[in-house]
Structures are given as C-alpha cells and as structure tokens.
N, CA, C and O of each residue as an XYZ file, in Angstrom:
656
protein
N      -1.951    -15.873     16.433
C      -2.156    -15.844     15.001
C      -1.045    -15.082     14.310
O      -0.621    -15.494     13.230
N      -0.540    -13.970     14.886
C       0.472    -13.173     14.229
C       1.884    -13.590     14.594
O       2.834    -13.124     13.965
N       2.055    -14.443     15.579
C       3.380    -14.746     16.095
C       4.291    -15.395     15.062
O       5.509    -15.246     15.162
N       3.765    -16.098     14.090
C       4.627    -16.769     13.128
C       5.007    -15.882     11.949
O       5.765    -16.318     11.083
N       4.506    -14.653     11.890
C       4.822    -13.738     10.806
C       5.932    -12.804     11.247
O       6.020    -12.423     12.415
N       6.775    -12.444     10.293
C       7.878    -11.552     10.651
C       7.349    -10.184     11.030
O       6.358     -9.717     10.469
N       8.012     -9.541     11.983
C       7.597     -8.231     12.453
C       7.539     -7.200     11.336
O       6.593     -6.413     11.312
N       8.515     -7.152     10.388
C       8.431     -6.129      9.348
C       7.135     -6.207      8.555
O       6.635     -5.177      8.103
N       6.583     -7.387      8.376
C       5.333     -7.495      7.644
C       4.216     -6.792      8.399
O       3.372     -6.145      7.779
N       4.191     -6.903      9.730
C       3.155     -6.251     10.505
C       3.482     -4.788     10.781
O       2.574     -3.959     10.835
N       4.734     -4.459     10.952
C       5.100     -3.091     11.285
C       4.830     -2.171     10.105
O       4.565     -0.986     10.305
N       4.888     -2.671      8.915
C       4.692     -1.822      7.758
C       3.568     -2.334      6.889
O       3.741     -2.450      5.675
N       2.426     -2.644      7.465
C       1.351     -3.156      6.641
C       1.010     -2.191      5.535
O       0.907     -0.981      5.737
N       0.841     -2.749      4.386
C       0.442     -1.940      3.257
C       1.606     -1.473      2.453
O       1.422     -0.660      1.546
N       2.784     -1.932      2.725
C       3.834     -1.351      1.923
C       5.017     -2.286      1.636
O       4.710     -3.288      2.283
N       6.272     -2.554      0.999
C       7.181     -3.418      0.245
C       8.631     -3.919      0.423
O       9.133     -4.666     -0.417
N      10.587     -4.308     -1.168
C      11.965     -4.804     -1.082
C      12.885     -3.735     -1.665
O      12.299     -2.849     -2.287
N      14.187     -3.650     -1.586
C      14.965     -2.454     -1.959
C      15.742     -2.595     -3.256
O      16.356     -3.632     -3.503
N      15.719     -1.577     -4.074
C      16.546     -1.494     -5.269
C      17.685     -0.550     -4.991
O      17.582      0.304     -4.110
N      18.780     -0.687     -5.733
C      19.828      0.315     -5.588
C      19.290      1.673     -6.021
O      18.416      1.750     -6.884
N      19.806      2.739     -5.427
C      19.323      4.087     -5.719
C      19.353      4.375     -7.206
O      18.484      5.090     -7.705
N      20.326      3.840     -7.931
C      20.427      4.117     -9.365
C      19.267      3.529    -10.149
O      18.980      3.984    -11.256
N      18.593      2.523     -9.595
C      17.476      1.892    -10.305
C      16.146      2.505     -9.942
O      15.124      2.153    -10.531
N      16.133      3.412     -8.990
C      14.875      3.983     -8.546
C      14.420      5.076     -9.500
O      15.185      5.975     -9.851
N      13.174      4.983     -9.908
C      12.594      5.998    -10.783
C      11.675      6.877     -9.952
O      11.132      6.419     -8.946
N      11.489      8.122    -10.350
C      10.535      8.963     -9.628
C       9.154      8.314     -9.665
O       8.827      7.599    -10.613
N       8.358      8.558     -8.652
C       7.044      7.925     -8.548
C       6.202      8.155     -9.790
O       5.505      7.243    -10.233
N       6.248      9.360    -10.368
C       5.363      9.656    -11.480
C       5.825      9.044    -12.799
O       5.104      9.157    -13.790
N       6.995      8.400    -12.858
C       7.483      7.875    -14.125
C       6.900      6.510    -14.469
O       7.218      5.962    -15.525
N       6.072      5.956    -13.625
C       5.553      4.617    -13.858
C       4.412      4.589    -14.858
O       3.884      3.515    -15.147
N       4.017      5.726    -15.392
C       2.944      5.751    -16.358
C       1.573      5.720    -15.719
O       0.582      5.459    -16.401
N       1.496      5.976    -14.444
C       0.223      5.988    -13.738
C      -0.357      7.399    -13.844
O       0.361      8.385    -13.678
N      -1.622      7.486    -14.112
C      -2.283      8.781    -14.263
C      -2.237      9.564    -12.954
O      -2.713      9.086    -11.924
N      -1.661     10.773    -12.995
C      -1.513     11.577    -11.782
C      -2.822     11.880    -11.067
O      -2.916     11.631     -9.865
N      -3.840     12.408    -11.751
C      -5.036     12.810    -11.001
C      -5.780     11.649    -10.356
O      -6.396     11.833     -9.306
N      -5.743     10.469    -10.946
C      -6.545      9.387    -10.396
C      -5.782      8.499     -9.411
O      -6.401      7.917     -8.521
N      -4.461      8.377     -9.542
C      -3.692      7.477     -8.700
C      -3.192      8.147     -7.421
O      -3.276      7.559     -6.342
N      -2.682      9.350     -7.529
C      -2.088     10.042     -6.383
C      -3.176     10.721     -5.568
O      -3.679     11.787     -5.924
N      -3.525     10.071     -4.465
C      -4.625     10.518     -3.616
C      -4.531      9.802     -2.275
O      -3.524      9.159     -1.978
N      -5.569      9.912     -1.474
C      -5.647      9.195     -0.200
C      -6.556      7.991     -0.370
O      -7.641      8.089     -0.945
N      -6.101      6.858      0.136
C      -6.839      5.599      0.070
C      -7.205      5.150      1.479
O      -6.515      5.459      2.451
N      -8.306      4.416      1.562
C      -8.761      3.830      2.817
C      -8.514      2.322      2.741
O      -8.875      1.676      1.757
N      -7.891      1.763      3.795
C      -7.672      0.315      3.845
C      -9.009     -0.389      4.032
O      -9.799     -0.012      4.897
N      -9.261     -1.413      3.218
C     -10.505     -2.168      3.347
C     -10.267     -3.612      3.775
O     -11.153     -4.234      4.361
N      -9.077     -4.156      3.489
C      -8.780     -5.512      3.972
C      -7.277     -5.760      3.962
O      -6.507     -5.076      3.287
N      -6.895     -6.770      4.740
C      -5.501     -7.184      4.865
C      -5.511     -8.694      5.001
O      -6.171     -9.238      5.887
N      -4.773     -9.380      4.118
C      -4.693    -10.834      4.149
C      -3.232    -11.238      4.215
O      -2.407    -10.729      3.456
N      -2.907    -12.160      5.128
C      -1.546    -12.638      5.317
C      -1.430    -14.044      4.724
O      -2.223    -14.933      5.037
N      -0.425    -14.225      3.863
C      -0.132    -15.514      3.260
C       1.171    -16.025      3.867
O       2.227    -15.416      3.692
N       1.087    -17.169      4.595
C       2.237    -17.744      5.285
C       2.546    -19.092      4.656
O       1.827    -20.065      4.882
N       3.617    -19.154      3.864
C       3.962    -20.388      3.165
C       4.595    -21.432      4.081
O       4.807    -22.569      3.661
N       4.899    -21.063      5.326
C       5.485    -22.031      6.259
C       4.408    -22.819      6.988
O       4.723    -23.688      7.802
N       3.151    -22.530      6.710
C       2.034    -23.176      7.385
C       1.095    -23.807      6.363
O       0.986    -23.338      5.230
N       0.435    -24.851      6.768
C      -0.577    -25.466      5.902
C      -1.926    -24.766      6.042
O      -2.870    -25.067      5.312
N      -2.006    -23.828      6.988
C      -3.249    -23.096      7.203
C      -3.567    -22.231      5.988
O      -2.664    -21.784      5.281
N      -4.863    -21.995      5.751
C      -5.218    -21.096      4.649
C      -4.781    -19.664      4.981
O      -4.468    -19.366      6.134
N      -4.759    -18.782      3.985
C      -4.404    -17.387      4.250
C      -5.267    -16.815      5.370
O      -6.429    -17.191      5.524
N      -4.690    -15.904      6.148
C      -5.393    -15.286      7.267
C      -5.903    -13.930      6.854
O      -5.120    -13.019      6.584
N      -7.221    -13.789      6.804
C      -7.805    -12.485      6.535
C      -7.988    -11.785      7.879
O      -8.753    -12.238      8.731
N      -7.278    -10.679      8.052
C      -7.309     -9.944      9.311
C      -8.536     -9.040      9.305
O      -8.673     -8.170      8.444
N      -9.419     -9.249     10.264
C     -10.634     -8.427     10.305
C     -10.379     -7.155     11.102
O      -9.491     -7.110     11.954
N     -11.157     -6.136     10.821
C     -11.082     -4.900     11.586
C      -9.979     -3.948     11.186
O      -9.606     -3.080     11.976
N      -9.432     -4.085      9.957
C      -8.385     -3.159      9.536
C      -8.990     -1.783      9.267
O     -10.178     -1.660      8.968
N      -8.160     -0.762      9.377
C      -8.607      0.593      9.101
C      -7.419      1.481      8.828
O      -6.268      1.048      8.869
N      -7.723      2.731      8.549
C      -6.668      3.702      8.333
C      -6.586      4.149      6.897
O      -7.416      3.792      6.061
N      -5.555      4.950      6.627
C      -5.405      5.542      5.304
C      -3.958      5.460      4.824
O      -3.019      5.332      5.610
N      -3.821      5.540      3.512
C      -2.531      5.637      2.848
C      -2.645      6.777      1.851
O      -3.499      6.749      0.965
N      -1.786      7.784      1.993
C      -1.773      8.912      1.064
C      -0.528      8.812      0.209
O       0.589      8.785      0.725
N      -0.722      8.758     -1.107
C       0.375      8.715     -2.072
C       0.398     10.049     -2.810
O      -0.602     10.459     -3.399
N       1.548     10.723     -2.772
C       1.668     12.047     -3.408
C       2.523     11.967     -4.670
O       3.438     11.146     -4.741
N       2.238     12.813     -5.673
C       2.995     12.788     -6.932
C       4.498     12.995     -6.750
O       5.278     12.530     -7.581
N       4.921     13.674     -5.697
C       6.351     13.926     -5.463
C       7.076     12.676     -4.965
O       8.294     12.704     -4.789
N       6.345     11.578     -4.734
C       6.970     10.345     -4.281
C       7.035     10.201     -2.771
O       7.815      9.394     -2.264
N       6.230     10.968     -2.039
C       6.155     10.812     -0.588
C       4.840     10.136     -0.228
O       3.871     10.179     -0.986
N       4.827      9.511      0.942
C       3.590      8.869      1.388
C       3.436      9.024      2.889
O       4.386      9.293      3.624
N       2.188      8.839      3.305
C       1.841      8.866      4.727
C       0.883      7.709      4.957
O      -0.166      7.615      4.320
N       1.264      6.825      5.884
C       0.425      5.661      6.188
C      -0.017      5.733      7.638
O       0.793      5.977      8.533
N      -1.296      5.522      7.864
C      -1.889      5.390      9.198
C      -2.759      4.143      9.128
O      -3.874      4.184      8.610
N      -2.243      3.030      9.654
C      -2.886      1.730      9.516
C      -3.208      1.183     10.895
O      -2.365      1.225     11.791
N      -4.420      0.671     11.074
C      -4.791      0.071     12.352
C      -5.286     -1.357     12.148
O      -5.968     -1.670     11.172
N      -4.921     -2.205     13.096
C      -5.451     -3.572     13.154
C      -5.803     -3.843     14.608
O      -5.204     -3.255     15.508
N      -6.768     -4.727     14.852
C      -7.104     -5.053     16.236
C      -5.937     -5.800     16.892
O      -5.377     -6.731     16.313
N      -5.587     -5.384     18.086
C      -4.536     -6.057     18.843
C      -5.153     -6.940     19.910
O      -6.298     -7.374     19.788
N      -4.390     -7.202     20.947
C      -4.897     -8.000     22.066
C      -6.129     -7.336     22.660
O      -6.179     -6.114     22.801
N      -7.109     -8.133     23.004
C      -8.370     -7.644     23.577
C      -9.044     -6.615     22.680
O      -9.752     -5.731     23.161
N      -8.821     -6.735     21.376
C      -9.398     -5.831     20.368
C      -9.011     -4.368     20.558
O      -9.718     -3.476     20.090
N      -7.895     -4.113     21.241
C      -7.371     -2.754     21.358
C      -6.636     -2.460     20.054
O      -5.702     -3.178     19.698
N      -7.049     -1.408     19.332
C      -6.425     -1.131     18.031
C      -4.923     -0.840     18.143
O      -4.480     -0.121     19.040
N      -4.158     -1.411     17.219
C      -2.728     -1.139     17.113
C      -2.556     -0.194     15.931
O      -2.995     -0.499     14.822
N      -1.913      0.962     16.167
C      -1.717      1.958     15.116
C      -0.292      1.888     14.603
O       0.661      1.877     15.382
N      -0.154      1.840     13.284
C       1.144      1.885     12.630
C       1.205      3.187     11.845
O       0.453      3.381     10.890
N       2.109      4.083     12.257
C       2.320      5.358     11.579
C       3.622      5.253     10.802
O       4.644      4.796     11.313
N       3.550      5.689      9.553
C       4.745      5.601      8.732
C       4.713      6.720      7.709
O       3.706      6.916      7.028
N       5.816      7.459      7.598
C       5.964      8.500      6.589
C       7.275      8.218      5.874
O       8.268      7.862      6.508
N       7.282      8.375      4.568
C       8.510      8.111      3.831
C       8.357      8.424      2.367
O       7.542      9.257      1.970
N       9.156      7.740      1.566
C       9.116      7.925      0.118
C       8.770      6.600     -0.541
O       8.970      5.528      0.031
N       8.245      6.698     -1.760
C       7.956      5.487     -2.519
C       8.377      5.697     -3.956
O       8.416      6.825     -4.449
N       8.691      4.594     -4.626
C       9.000      4.628     -6.042
C       8.203      3.536     -6.729
O       7.890      2.502     -6.139
N       7.885      3.787     -7.983
C       7.154      2.840     -8.812
C       8.002      2.506    -10.030
O       8.676      3.380    -10.577
N       7.974      1.274    -10.449
C       8.625      0.835    -11.680
C       7.784     -0.302    -12.226
O       7.793     -1.408    -11.685
N       7.054     -0.027    -13.304
C       6.116     -1.027    -13.812
C       5.066     -1.289    -12.756
O       4.400     -0.359    -12.301
N       4.905     -2.561    -12.353
C       3.929     -2.877    -11.303
C       4.601     -3.062     -9.942
O       3.968     -3.542     -9.001
N       5.879     -2.686     -9.831
C       6.614     -2.798     -8.567
C       6.513     -1.506     -7.775
O       6.447     -0.415     -8.341
N       6.502     -1.647     -6.462
C       6.465     -0.495     -5.574
C       7.469     -0.721     -4.452
O       7.653     -1.839     -3.969
N       8.106      0.359     -4.056
C       9.118      0.305     -3.005
C       8.852      1.444     -2.033
O       8.717      2.597     -2.443
N       8.775      1.120     -0.740
C       8.564      2.122      0.294
C       9.827      2.217      1.141
O      10.337      1.197      1.605
N      10.332      3.421      1.347
C      11.492      3.659      2.211
C      11.046      4.563      3.351
O      10.334      5.542      3.127
N      11.466      4.237      4.586
C      11.022      4.980      5.759
C      12.001      4.763      6.895
O      12.891      3.917      6.809
N      11.833      5.521      7.949
C      12.607      5.353      9.184
C      11.643      4.967     10.299
O      10.541      5.508     10.392
N      12.060      4.039     11.132
C      11.285      3.688     12.317
C      12.232      3.626     13.513
O      13.361      4.111     13.437
N      11.780      3.033     14.612
C      12.595      2.985     15.827
C      13.934      2.286     15.597
O      14.908      2.564     16.297
N      13.984      1.394     14.636
C      15.208      0.632     14.365
C      16.095      1.300     13.325
O      17.186      0.805     13.044
N      15.651      2.415     12.744
C      16.437      3.100     11.721
C      15.785      3.007     10.353
O      14.574      2.814     10.245
N      16.586      3.145      9.315
C      16.082      3.123      7.940
C      15.605      1.720      7.578
O      16.213      0.724      7.970
N      14.513      1.657      6.827
C      13.959      0.373      6.400
C      13.321      0.545      5.031
O      13.008      1.659      4.610
N      13.136     -0.571      4.349
C      12.534     -0.580      3.014
C      11.612     -1.782      2.924
O      11.909     -2.854      3.452
N      10.491     -1.588      2.246
C       9.583     -2.701      1.933
C       9.319     -2.661      0.440
O       9.229     -1.591     -0.162
N       9.197     -3.845     -0.149
C       8.958     -3.939     -1.594
C       7.800     -4.859     -1.873
O       7.440     -5.719     -1.068
N       7.233     -4.652     -3.028
C       6.158     -5.513     -3.463
C       5.639     -5.082     -4.806
O       6.362     -4.495     -5.610
N       4.381     -5.377     -5.044
C       3.735     -5.011     -6.306
C       2.444     -4.277     -6.002
O       1.927     -4.318     -4.886
N       1.933     -3.601     -7.031
C       0.646     -2.937     -6.879
C      -0.177     -3.141     -8.144
O       0.354     -3.391     -9.226
N      -1.481     -3.028     -7.975
C      -2.427     -3.103     -9.092
C      -3.469     -2.028     -8.833
O      -4.094     -2.008     -7.772
N      -3.660     -1.134     -9.796
C      -4.602     -0.031     -9.649
C      -5.652     -0.118    -10.739
O      -5.328     -0.292    -11.913
N      -6.925      0.005    -10.343
C      -8.034      0.019    -11.295
C      -8.601      1.440    -11.305
O      -9.306      1.820    -10.370
N      -8.308      2.239    -12.347
C      -8.770      3.627    -12.358
C     -10.293      3.760    -12.391
O     -10.835      4.745    -11.890
N     -10.983      2.789    -12.971
C     -12.443      2.877    -13.061
C     -13.091      2.787    -11.685
O     -14.055      3.501    -11.406
N     -12.572      1.917    -10.824
C     -13.155      1.741     -9.483
C     -12.334      2.443     -8.409
O     -12.765      2.537     -7.260
N     -11.140      2.943     -8.781
C     -10.200      3.605     -7.869
C      -9.808      2.668     -6.726
O      -9.643      3.073     -5.576
N      -9.667      1.394     -7.103
C      -9.280      0.339     -6.173
C      -7.787      0.065     -6.344
O      -7.302     -0.060     -7.469
N      -7.060     -0.029     -5.231
C      -5.624     -0.279     -5.232
C      -5.339     -1.529     -4.410
O      -5.795     -1.645     -3.272
N      -4.588     -2.460     -4.983
C      -4.133     -3.649     -4.268
C      -2.618     -3.558     -4.155
O      -1.929     -3.395     -5.162
N      -2.096     -3.663     -2.945
C      -0.651     -3.652     -2.716
C      -0.275     -4.966     -2.051
O      -0.842     -5.346     -1.026
N       0.691     -5.654     -2.649
C       1.218     -6.892     -2.085
C       2.631     -6.618     -1.598
O       3.502     -6.251     -2.386
N       2.860     -6.795     -0.307
C       4.167     -6.571      0.295
C       4.828     -7.922      0.521
O       4.254     -8.825      1.130
N       6.039     -8.036      0.019
C       6.773     -9.281      0.155
C       7.255     -9.451      1.584
O       7.685     -8.495      2.228
N       7.175    -10.686      2.073
C       7.562    -10.971      3.454
C       8.719    -11.944      3.534
O       9.370    -12.255      2.537
N       8.958    -12.416      4.745
C      10.030    -13.354      4.994
C       9.469    -14.550      5.749
O       8.651    -14.341      6.644
N       9.850    -15.784      5.452
C      10.744    -16.161      4.370
C      10.106    -15.931      3.001
O       8.913    -15.650      2.891
N      10.934    -16.058      1.961
C      10.489    -15.831      0.594
C       9.194    -16.600      0.339
O       9.079    -17.773      0.696
N       8.244    -15.945     -0.266
C       6.937    -16.544     -0.543
C       5.851    -16.001      0.359
O       4.687    -15.955     -0.037
N       6.210    -15.588      1.564
C       5.227    -14.971      2.458
C       4.918    -13.579      1.945
O       5.768    -12.925      1.340
N       3.695    -13.129      2.189
C       3.310    -11.798      1.724
C       2.080    -11.325      2.459
O       1.310    -12.115      3.006
N       1.914    -10.017      2.457
C       0.710     -9.386      2.971
C       0.036     -8.663      1.823
O       0.688     -7.937      1.073
N      -1.260     -8.856      1.684
C      -2.005     -8.224      0.592
C      -2.996     -7.241      1.193
O      -3.829     -7.598      2.026
N      -2.886     -5.993      0.750
C      -3.718     -4.902      1.248
C      -4.643     -4.437      0.140
O      -4.212     -4.195     -0.988
N      -5.908     -4.315      0.472
C      -6.893     -3.788     -0.465
C      -7.266     -2.393      0.024
O      -7.545     -2.194      1.206
N      -7.268     -1.432     -0.895
C      -7.564     -0.046     -0.552
C      -8.503      0.541     -1.597
O      -8.565      0.060     -2.729
N      -9.227      1.574     -1.212
C     -10.090      2.291     -2.147
C      -9.882      3.789     -1.919
O      -9.732      4.242     -0.785
N      -9.876      4.549     -3.017
C      -9.663      5.995     -2.916
C     -10.768      6.625     -2.087
O     -11.940      6.271     -2.222
N     -10.382      7.574     -1.220
C     -11.378      8.224     -0.366
C     -12.016      9.425     -1.046
O     -13.103      9.859     -0.667
N     -11.335      9.958     -2.050
C     -11.865     11.110     -2.770
C     -12.473     10.630     -4.073
O     -11.934      9.725     -4.709
N     -13.581     11.217     -4.477
C     -14.170     10.800     -5.752
C     -13.262     11.194     -6.905
O     -12.502     12.159     -6.815
N     -13.351     10.441     -7.980
C     -12.587     10.775     -9.180
C     -13.053     12.123     -9.716
O     -14.231     12.459     -9.597
N     -12.148     12.897    -10.303
C     -12.565     14.175    -10.869
C     -13.647     13.956    -11.927
O     -13.584     13.009    -12.711
N     -14.621     14.831    -11.934
C     -15.714     14.712    -12.898
C     -15.182     14.931    -14.305
O     -14.347     15.803    -14.543
N     -15.676     14.133    -15.219
C     -15.277     14.289    -16.618
C     -15.909     15.562    -17.164
O     -17.046     15.903    -16.838
N     -15.153     16.250    -17.995
C     -15.669     17.468    -18.597
C     -16.670     17.095    -19.676
O     -16.364     16.305    -20.570
N     -17.840     17.651    -19.596
C     -18.876     17.370    -20.582
C     -19.024     18.608    -21.455
O     -19.309     19.709    -20.985
N     -18.820     18.376    -22.738
C     -18.940     19.500    -23.661
C     -20.402     19.684    -24.033
O     -21.114     18.716    -24.303
N     -20.840     20.931    -24.045
C     -22.207     21.232    -24.446
C     -22.283     21.298    -25.956
O     -21.365     21.774    -26.623
N     -23.390     20.812    -26.481
C     -23.594     20.885    -27.914
C     -23.888     22.314    -28.306
O     -24.611     23.027    -27.610
N     -23.333     22.721    -29.406
C     -23.589     24.071    -29.909
C     -24.921     24.122    -30.619
O     -25.303     23.199    -31.338
N     -25.615     25.210    -30.404
C     -26.877     25.395    -31.151
C     -26.571     25.971    -32.502
O     -25.633     26.753    -32.657
N     -27.338     25.600    -33.457
C     -27.156     26.138    -34.812
C     -28.098     27.240    -35.094
O     -28.079     27.803    -36.188
C-alpha cells in the first residue's frame, strides 16, 4: 500500500516545500493566536492522496503520536503508523517551522541531511482542530493529517457583576 508513495511523504508525516530564507517569516507573524495555536497536538488521522493511481485516497488506520508547535518557531514530532505485521513505525523529527498565511514549512535534519517539507494548514480555534496538508511527489500527491490539541483551551475570564 505504501510502496507507490515517495519516502519523504512517509518519513515526515504531518509536515511540508521550501522558500528562500528571505521569504521566511517568524512563526508568530502569521496572525495566529499564540495561546490557542502554539501547543501540543495529537494525531487523529492520516490520509494519503496519490494522483498516479485510480484508487481512492488511502486512510491510514492506527496513527498516533504528537506534534508540538512552539511560539519560537520550533517543533517536535513523534508520529507512529502501523508497519509490517502491525509493528508500529515511529517517526521522530525536531526542527523549525514557519507560517505565512495558510502555508507552513518544516525544516529538519534526518539521516540524509537537511530536508524541508511544505504544505498548508487550517486551524479552528473553537474546536482546537488542526489540519496539515503536506505536499508530495509527483505534484498533486499529498498527505493530510488531522490533529487535535491535547491541552484544553485556556478558560475565558469571567467578570463578576458588581453589587450596588
């Protein structure tokens, strides 16, 4: 099932393409609310879209792990998917990320050296749900990751009515 997908799509599940350094903005400049967006998320699903096949998208069952996004633009990913004989495959990745509008870029080092993944993200502050789409190869292929924040949203401050 995974053999027709490029390795970078599987090696870096949950993350994105590269911009020149001059175009990179700090993570917090994207207009995303710091307290609600920058947190730890739990992976809830992973779907692979392969445009070279007539098969429908492949929803990978049994995904797990976390993605931590920090306001300083660093991240930590621990992603698991079932491998052969349902033995979990762990993908560990630490690096930096940048946001620009709805685009996201992850930069990291792995066994092969420096690498970058690009894609888009969609965040719903009300449900604390994050969708990350990582662009794949050939053009048109992509992996879509659904995540939910593991920490509850900060409680809203409730003002007490003054007595007269």
